[in-house]
Chimera marker file (.cmm) of the C-alpha trace (Angstrom):
<marker_set name="trace">
<marker id="1" x="123.032" y="100.582" z="109.186" r="1" g="1" b="0" radius="0.5"/>
<marker id="2" x="119.273" y="100.315" z="109.211" r="1" g="1" b="0" radius="0.5"/>
<marker id="3" x="119.349" y="98.718" z="112.665" r="1" g="1" b="0" radius="0.5"/>
<marker id="4" x="121.346" y="101.666" z="113.987" r="1" g="1" b="0" radius="0.5"/>
<marker id="5" x="118.985" y="104.203" z="112.423" r="1" g="1" b="0" radius="0.5"/>
<marker id="6" x="115.870" y="102.415" z="113.697" r="1" g="1" b="0" radius="0.5"/>
<marker id="7" x="117.338" y="101.654" z="117.126" r="1" g="1" b="0" radius="0.5"/>
<marker id="8" x="116.997" y="97.886" z="116.710" r="1" g="1" b="0" radius="0.5"/>
<marker id="9" x="119.392" y="95.750" z="118.727" r="1" g="1" b="0" radius="0.5"/>
<marker id="10" x="120.086" y="92.359" z="117.114" r="1" g="1" b="0" radius="0.5"/>
<marker id="11" x="120.232" y="90.680" z="120.526" r="1" g="1" b="0" radius="0.5"/>
<marker id="12" x="116.685" y="91.787" z="121.409" r="1" g="1" b="0" radius="0.5"/>
<marker id="13" x="115.042" y="91.952" z="117.978" r="1" g="1" b="0" radius="0.5"/>
<marker id="14" x="111.259" y="91.421" z="117.920" r="1" g="1" b="0" radius="0.5"/>
<marker id="15" x="109.570" y="89.236" z="115.279" r="1" g="1" b="0" radius="0.5"/>
<marker id="16" x="107.948" y="92.268" z="113.639" r="1" g="1" b="0" radius="0.5"/>
<marker id="17" x="111.311" y="94.039" z="113.464" r="1" g="1" b="0" radius="0.5"/>
<marker id="18" x="112.951" y="90.957" z="111.967" r="1" g="1" b="0" radius="0.5"/>
<marker id="19" x="110.227" y="90.701" z="109.330" r="1" g="1" b="0" radius="0.5"/>
<marker id="20" x="110.525" y="94.398" z="108.541" r="1" g="1" b="0" radius="0.5"/>
<marker id="21" x="114.305" y="94.121" z="108.294" r="1" g="1" b="0" radius="0.5"/>
<marker id="22" x="114.103" y="91.125" z="105.940" r="1" g="1" b="0" radius="0.5"/>
<marker id="23" x="111.556" y="92.780" z="103.649" r="1" g="1" b="0" radius="0.5"/>
<marker id="24" x="113.423" y="96.073" z="103.607" r="1" g="1" b="0" radius="0.5"/>
<marker id="25" x="116.660" y="94.290" z="102.734" r="1" g="1" b="0" radius="0.5"/>
<marker id="26" x="114.899" y="92.362" z="99.961" r="1" g="1" b="0" radius="0.5"/>
<marker id="27" x="113.469" y="95.551" z="98.506" r="1" g="1" b="0" radius="0.5"/>
<marker id="28" x="116.870" y="97.260" z="98.814" r="1" g="1" b="0" radius="0.5"/>
<marker id="29" x="118.587" y="94.447" z="96.882" r="1" g="1" b="0" radius="0.5"/>
<marker id="30" x="115.774" y="94.334" z="94.319" r="1" g="1" b="0" radius="0.5"/>
<marker id="31" x="116.192" y="97.976" z="93.319" r="1" g="1" b="0" radius="0.5"/>
<marker id="32" x="119.993" y="97.710" z="92.967" r="1" g="1" b="0" radius="0.5"/>
<marker id="33" x="120.267" y="101.479" z="92.720" r="1" g="1" b="0" radius="0.5"/>
<marker id="34" x="120.600" y="102.360" z="96.378" r="1" g="1" b="0" radius="0.5"/>
<marker id="35" x="124.077" y="102.863" z="97.757" r="1" g="1" b="0" radius="0.5"/>
<marker id="36" x="123.261" y="104.176" z="101.223" r="1" g="1" b="0" radius="0.5"/>
<marker id="37" x="120.453" y="104.064" z="103.737" r="1" g="1" b="0" radius="0.5"/>
<marker id="38" x="118.084" y="106.885" z="102.899" r="1" g="1" b="0" radius="0.5"/>
<marker id="39" x="114.948" y="107.998" z="104.678" r="1" g="1" b="0" radius="0.5"/>
<marker id="40" x="112.972" y="105.981" z="102.112" r="1" g="1" b="0" radius="0.5"/>
<marker id="41" x="114.367" y="102.719" z="103.511" r="1" g="1" b="0" radius="0.5"/>
<marker id="42" x="113.823" y="103.776" z="107.097" r="1" g="1" b="0" radius="0.5"/>
<marker id="43" x="110.213" y="104.723" z="106.288" r="1" g="1" b="0" radius="0.5"/>
<marker id="44" x="109.677" y="101.382" z="104.554" r="1" g="1" b="0" radius="0.5"/>
<marker id="45" x="111.099" y="99.517" z="107.559" r="1" g="1" b="0" radius="0.5"/>
<marker id="46" x="108.887" y="101.459" z="109.976" r="1" g="1" b="0" radius="0.5"/>
<marker id="47" x="105.757" y="100.849" z="107.873" r="1" g="1" b="0" radius="0.5"/>
<marker id="48" x="106.349" y="97.093" z="107.705" r="1" g="1" b="0" radius="0.5"/>
<marker id="49" x="107.174" y="97.016" z="111.412" r="1" g="1" b="0" radius="0.5"/>
<marker id="50" x="104.031" y="98.968" z="112.320" r="1" g="1" b="0" radius="0.5"/>
<marker id="51" x="101.458" y="97.611" z="109.850" r="1" g="1" b="0" radius="0.5"/>
<marker id="52" x="102.899" y="94.228" z="108.875" r="1" g="1" b="0" radius="0.5"/>
<marker id="53" x="104.080" y="92.710" z="105.638" r="1" g="1" b="0" radius="0.5"/>
<marker id="54" x="100.655" y="91.845" z="104.234" r="1" g="1" b="0" radius="0.5"/>
<marker id="55" x="99.326" y="95.386" z="104.545" r="1" g="1" b="0" radius="0.5"/>
<marker id="56" x="102.498" y="96.893" z="103.080" r="1" g="1" b="0" radius="0.5"/>
<marker id="57" x="102.599" y="94.530" z="100.101" r="1" g="1" b="0" radius="0.5"/>
<marker id="58" x="98.885" y="94.984" z="99.423" r="1" g="1" b="0" radius="0.5"/>
<marker id="59" x="99.337" y="98.762" z="99.517" r="1" g="1" b="0" radius="0.5"/>
<marker id="60" x="102.241" y="98.543" z="97.038" r="1" g="1" b="0" radius="0.5"/>
<marker id="61" x="100.185" y="96.328" z="94.730" r="1" g="1" b="0" radius="0.5"/>
<marker id="62" x="97.320" y="98.833" z="94.745" r="1" g="1" b="0" radius="0.5"/>
<marker id="63" x="99.713" y="101.700" z="93.980" r="1" g="1" b="0" radius="0.5"/>
<marker id="64" x="101.164" y="99.817" z="91.002" r="1" g="1" b="0" radius="0.5"/>
<marker id="65" x="97.764" y="99.108" z="89.434" r="1" g="1" b="0" radius="0.5"/>
<link id1="1" id2="2" r="1" g="1" b="0" radius="0.2"/>
<link id1="2" id2="3" r="1" g="1" b="0" radius="0.2"/>
<link id1="3" id2="4" r="1" g="1" b="0" radius="0.2"/>
<link id1="4" id2="5" r="1" g="1" b="0" radius="0.2"/>
<link id1="5" id2="6" r="1" g="1" b="0" radius="0.2"/>
<link id1="6" id2="7" r="1" g="1" b="0" radius="0.2"/>
<link id1="7" id2="8" r="1" g="1" b="0" radius="0.2"/>
<link id1="8" id2="9" r="1" g="1" b="0" radius="0.2"/>
<link id1="9" id2="10" r="1" g="1" b="0" radius="0.2"/>
<link id1="10" id2="11" r="1" g="1" b="0" radius="0.2"/>
<link id1="11" id2="12" r="1" g="1" b="0" radius="0.2"/>
<link id1="12" id2="13" r="1" g="1" b="0" radius="0.2"/>
<link id1="13" id2="14" r="1" g="1" b="0" radius="0.2"/>
<link id1="14" id2="15" r="1" g="1" b="0" radius="0.2"/>
<link id1="15" id2="16" r="1" g="1" b="0" radius="0.2"/>
<link id1="16" id2="17" r="1" g="1" b="0" radius="0.2"/>
<link id1="17" id2="18" r="1" g="1" b="0" radius="0.2"/>
<link id1="18" id2="19" r="1" g="1" b="0" radius="0.2"/>
<link id1="19" id2="20" r="1" g="1" b="0" radius="0.2"/>
<link id1="20" id2="21" r="1" g="1" b="0" radius="0.2"/>
<link id1="21" id2="22" r="1" g="1" b="0" radius="0.2"/>
<link id1="22" id2="23" r="1" g="1" b="0" radius="0.2"/>
<link id1="23" id2="24" r="1" g="1" b="0" radius="0.2"/>
<link id1="24" id2="25" r="1" g="1" b="0" radius="0.2"/>
<link id1="25" id2="26" r="1" g="1" b="0" radius="0.2"/>
<link id1="26" id2="27" r="1" g="1" b="0" radius="0.2"/>
<link id1="27" id2="28" r="1" g="1" b="0" radius="0.2"/>
<link id1="28" id2="29" r="1" g="1" b="0" radius="0.2"/>
<link id1="29" id2="30" r="1" g="1" b="0" radius="0.2"/>
<link id1="30" id2="31" r="1" g="1" b="0" radius="0.2"/>
<link id1="31" id2="32" r="1" g="1" b="0" radius="0.2"/>
<link id1="32" id2="33" r="1" g="1" b="0" radius="0.2"/>
<link id1="33" id2="34" r="1" g="1" b="0" radius="0.2"/>
<link id1="34" id2="35" r="1" g="1" b="0" radius="0.2"/>
<link id1="35" id2="36" r="1" g="1" b="0" radius="0.2"/>
<link id1="36" id2="37" r="1" g="1" b="0" radius="0.2"/>
<link id1="37" id2="38" r="1" g="1" b="0" radius="0.2"/>
<link id1="38" id2="39" r="1" g="1" b="0" radius="0.2"/>
<link id1="39" id2="40" r="1" g="1" b="0" radius="0.2"/>
<link id1="40" id2="41" r="1" g="1" b="0" radius="0.2"/>
<link id1="41" id2="42" r="1" g="1" b="0" radius="0.2"/>
<link id1="42" id2="43" r="1" g="1" b="0" radius="0.2"/>
<link id1="43" id2="44" r="1" g="1" b="0" radius="0.2"/>
<link id1="44" id2="45" r="1" g="1" b="0" radius="0.2"/>
<link id1="45" id2="46" r="1" g="1" b="0" radius="0.2"/>
<link id1="46" id2="47" r="1" g="1" b="0" radius="0.2"/>
<link id1="47" id2="48" r="1" g="1" b="0" radius="0.2"/>
<link id1="48" id2="49" r="1" g="1" b="0" radius="0.2"/>
<link id1="49" id2="50" r="1" g="1" b="0" radius="0.2"/>
<link id1="50" id2="51" r="1" g="1" b="0" radius="0.2"/>
<link id1="51" id2="52" r="1" g="1" b="0" radius="0.2"/>
<link id1="52" id2="53" r="1" g="1" b="0" radius="0.2"/>
<link id1="53" id2="54" r="1" g="1" b="0" radius="0.2"/>
<link id1="54" id2="55" r="1" g="1" b="0" radius="0.2"/>
<link id1="55" id2="56" r="1" g="1" b="0" radius="0.2"/>
<link id1="56" id2="57" r="1" g="1" b="0" radius="0.2"/>
<link id1="57" id2="58" r="1" g="1" b="0" radius="0.2"/>
<link id1="58" id2="59" r="1" g="1" b="0" radius="0.2"/>
<link id1="59" id2="60" r="1" g="1" b="0" radius="0.2"/>
<link id1="60" id2="61" r="1" g="1" b="0" radius="0.2"/>
<link id1="61" id2="62" r="1" g="1" b="0" radius="0.2"/>
<link id1="62" id2="63" r="1" g="1" b="0" radius="0.2"/>
<link id1="63" id2="64" r="1" g="1" b="0" radius="0.2"/>
<link id1="64" id2="65" r="1" g="1" b="0" radius="0.2"/>
</marker_set>
């Protein structure tokens, strides 16, 4: 569903989109409370896609401290 919302086609997926999709899926599974794709997951995907995994994870770490 996230691919549809973000307009990502599996046949032409870019490396940054693949990374963002993997990390978003991992976060989705980790929380275990989400049942549907909300704007939170789409925003997370777009942030990882735009800024990269390192920046996103570092930002999350700083917010948790």
